[in-house]
N, C-alpha and C positions, 0 to 999 in steps of 0.2 A: 598688876605686878609692877613693882618699881624697876627702873632700869638697873638699879644697883643689885637686884636679886637674880638677874639673868646669868646663868653659868657661862663662862668663857674659858678659853685656854690661850695661854701665851704662845708665841711663835716657837718657844722651846718646849712646849707641851705641858707646862705647869697650869694647874687650875687657878682661875682668877675670876673676879667680877669687877664691875666698875666701882663697887664699894671700896676697893683698894685706893680709889682716887677721890673718895667722898670729901667734900670741902674744897675741891679744886674745880675750876672751870675746865672743861674737856672739849677739845676739838677732835671729833672722831671722823676719820677719813678712810674710805676704801681706796687702797693703793695698788699699784702694779708697776713692775720693773721694766716692762717693754712697751710702754705707752707713749704717745706723743706728749702727754701731760706729765710724764715721769719727772721732768726737771722741777716740778712743783715741790719735790722733796726738799730742795734747797730752801724755799720760802718757809716750808713747814718746820724745818730745823731751825731757821732763824727765829721763828715765833717761839719755838720751844726754849731756845737760849734766852730770848728777850724777856719772857714772862714766867719761866719756871719758878723763879724765886718769889713770885707774886701770887702763887696759888693757881698755876695753869699747867696743863699738859696736852700735848698732841698724842693721840693713840691711832696707830695705823692698823687697818684691817685688810691684809692682802686678799685680793679677789681675782679669780681667773675667769669670770663670767663674760667679760667684754673682750672679744677678739682673742681669747686665750693669751692675754698679755701678762699673766703672772703664772707661767707654767712650772716654775722652779720648786724645789724642795724647800723645807723650812731653813735648812742650812744655807742653800743657795740664796734665798731671799735675804737672810740676815747678813751674809757676806756682801752681797750687792749693796744693800742699804748702808752698811757701815763703811765699806771701802770707797764707794762711789760718791755718797752724799754725807758721810759722817753722821748718820742718824743716831741720835741718843734717846729718842722718845720710844715708849713701849710699842711693840708690835704684837698683834694677836695672831693666832693660827689662821691659815687661809680659810675663808668662809664665803658662803653664797649670800648675796644681798637682795636677790630677786628670785622669783619662781617658786616652784613647789618645795624646794629644799632651802628656802630663805631662812637664815638664822633668826631665832626669836628676837635678838636685839634689833635687827633690821625690820622685823615685823612691826615693832614699836616705832622706830625712827621714821619709817616711810609714811607713817600717818601724818607727819608734820609737813605743812605746806612751805614752799619757798616764797620768795618776795613777790612773785606773781600770783600766789594763791594756789599753786599746783602741788598736790601731794602725790603719793603713789611711788611707782618703781624708781630706783636709782637709775639715772640716765647713762652714766659711764663711770670710769675710774676717776678718783679724786673728787667725789661728791663729799661735802663737808657738813657735819652736824655739830652745832654748838650746844653743849649741855652745861647747865648752871651748877654751882657748887652744891646745890641741894638735889640735883638729879633731874631737873626740869629741862625739857628740850626747848631751847631758846630760839634756834634758827636753823635754817637749811640753806646751804650755798651750793649752787650747781657746779659741775666739774670745771668749767672755764673760769670760775671766779678764782683769781690768783690768791694764794694764802695771805699775801700782804696787801690785798686790795683794801682801799679805805673803809668800805662798809664792813668788811670782815674784822679788820683791826679794831674799829670802833665798837663792834659787838663784843669782841673779846675783852676789850678794856672795860666795858660796862658790866661784863659778867664776872670780872675778877672779884674774889672775896675782899671784903673791907679790911 
């Protein structure tokens, strides 16, 4: 199954798939509002603004599996993201990234190894997966990798459509 075929829902409850972003490089990130890493929203939004017109989007996937750090409703999450960090990139509905109820998207994503060659479970909030404009998983960046880290920016720039 292609990543583009996996059914998803937006934070507002609308049906969607990654196919809506086909032809763009995508940085998919599991996010949380009450995490020590939550300030990464600032860097993610800067990436969105910097590269959106070049065929790129960040997509946030709220997740409450790590320390219950995303307990809010869809409305609370949307309000927090827009008012606190000015988030303009798309957000998915809250989903599980690990365990028995892992979302099928993350079943596929977690098969990808990080720079150290480790695949498997998402470690914490703000783990990042870079997806090519054709839907190939290009890279995995662990939670403590800042959105504007040199290695992540270089990978994004290499993934942008020609």
